N, C-alpha and C positions, 0 to 999 in steps of 0.2 A: 392739120387742118380736121383731116381723117380720123387720125388716133381719137382726139380732142373728141369729135362726132362719137365715135365707138363706146369711148369713156364716160362719155356722158348719157348715153342712151342704156348702159350698163347697170350705173350708176341709178337711176330710175328705173330697172329691173330689179336689181336688187333691194329696192327704196318700196318698189312695191308688192314684193315676195315678204318684205318681213314686215308691212303693214298687214299683208291677207293673213298673216301667221297670228298676228298680232289681236286681230279680228274675230281669229278663229279661237284664239288663246281666252279671251275676253266672250264668245259667245257659250264659251261649253254651262251646260247645266249644271248647274248647282248641287251637287250630291248630300245629301242630310247622312246627318253622324247616328241618328237613331233611326229603328225600326218603322220605314215610312209606310203609314198608309194611304196608298192609292187605287184605285179614288177615293178619296176622303169623305170620311161618313158624319153625317151630323153628332155632334157630342150629344152623349143623354143628358139633358136637364137636368139639376136637381134644387129642393127649399130646404135650404138648411138656417143654421142660426150663425151668425159668426163670437168675434170673442167680445163685443159688443151689447152682446145681446140685439144686431139688428137682422133684420129677414138678409141671406144671399140667392140668388137667383143666379145661375150660370150663365140661362138666357140672357141676363141683364149685359153679362157681360162683353155682347159683341163688340168688334172696334177694337179689341183687345185682345193682346196672344194671352192664354193662360198657362201654367206651368201646375200641377196637381200631383199630391200624393199622398196615400193614403198611413198614416201612421199613428203614433203617440206619445205625449208628454214623456213619462216614464221609462219610454225603451235607452237602452243602453247602448246602443251602436249605432243602428242603420239610419234611425232619425233622426239623431241628429249629424250626422254628417251627411244627409241627403240637405239638412233645410242649411248647413255651411256649404256645401256646394250653392245651392239656391241665393247665398249670400256673395259668392264669388261670381257667379251669373248677371247677378242685379248690379254690382261693380262695374262688368265688365261692358255692359249695356247701355253706361253713361246716361244722356238724356233720355235715350231711347227705354231707359226701363220705366218710366213714368208709364208707357203704354203695356206693361204687364203686368199680370196679377198671379201673385206666389200664393198657390193656395195649399192648405193642409187638412187632413181631412180626418179626425179622431176616426179611429177603428178599436176604443177603449172608453166608449162614452161615461161608463161608471165613473171615472176618476175626472175625464178629462171636460170638467165646467168651463163655461166662458171665461170665468175669471183665471183657470189653470192655464186654461190656451194662452189669454193675454200675457201673462206674466211667463209664459216661456218662451212665446215667439216675440216677446221686448227683447231677448236674450241673444235673438240673432238680429231680427230688423222687426221693428216696430211695424213696419208696413204690410211683413205677413200678414195673410189670410187666415186664421182658425177657425174651420168648422164645425159642431157638435150638432146637434138633433134628439127627437124622438129617436129608438130604433128602429120604429117600421120604416120610418127617412132614410136614415141612414141605412139600414140593411137593404132600400132600393139601388143606393147609389151605388152600394157595394156588388150587389148583383149585376148593373146597369154598367160597371168597368170591369165585370172578371174580379171584381177583387177577392180573395182569400183573405176571411178575419175567424178566427178560433181564441177564444180566452176560457182558461183551464177554471175550475174549482179554483173559486176566489182564496188566494191568499195574502197576506201583507203588502208582497212583492213580486205578487205574479207578472209572468208578462207574458204577450199576445200575440201570435204567431199573424202573422202578417204576409199579401203582396208587399213587395220592392219597389215593383215599376213607377216611371213618372211619366205624366199625360202631358201632351203637349197640345194644347186647342187653341187651334186659328182666329185669325181674326174675325172669318165668318162664321166660328160657332161651330166648326169642324174635327173632329180628333186625327190630328193629323202626322203623329211622333209619338213613338212610344222607345224608352230608354229604361236600359241595367244601371243600378242605381251605380256601378263602376264606371260609367260616360263621364268622362272630362266637362268641367265645368268649362271650358275653352270652347269644349266643340258645342255642348249643349247653346252657350252664349252667342256662337255662329248662327247656328239655328231658328234659334228665336230672331236673330237680327235678320233673316232670310222671311219668314214668316210675316214681319213688320214689315215690307216691303211690297210683301202681293194683297193682289187687292183677295 
């Protein structure tokens, strides 16, 4: 009888230990994959025009997560690769994707008209938002996000030098993370899911 009580007590102790370990495991703070901005800072607002000719203000997106990339439609490599990443992230988010905006801001306003942006983004996902605007408005957005953009002397097939980081804005309108373009889509999707669960 005594042995049974000892075994029962030992079993309870082991169970409590495992439960405590499990609680500690699940209570571990989430580690983001991008460069975390902590404390977060309010994302600079901007007013541009989307591919359907409608005004777009970043401040109107509060309550949603936004992933922002600055690129151009004639880009031979980085931009289509990033938009392919966006497409993968959207697919991995499932129903949560409806609360995420994927935003592509042109660094080549001379060629990236709203029509051009609409046709280009439709090849990746028609829900993606393409933005252009007046040069002063675009330059203000570049400056606010530390984006480098340089267009050489116009030639038929000129390329644009530009910053290639991805910016994540949380539901409160704070700039929370930035990513290099080689960050895995799976990792960014996990981060976005975390941002969707936080107030």
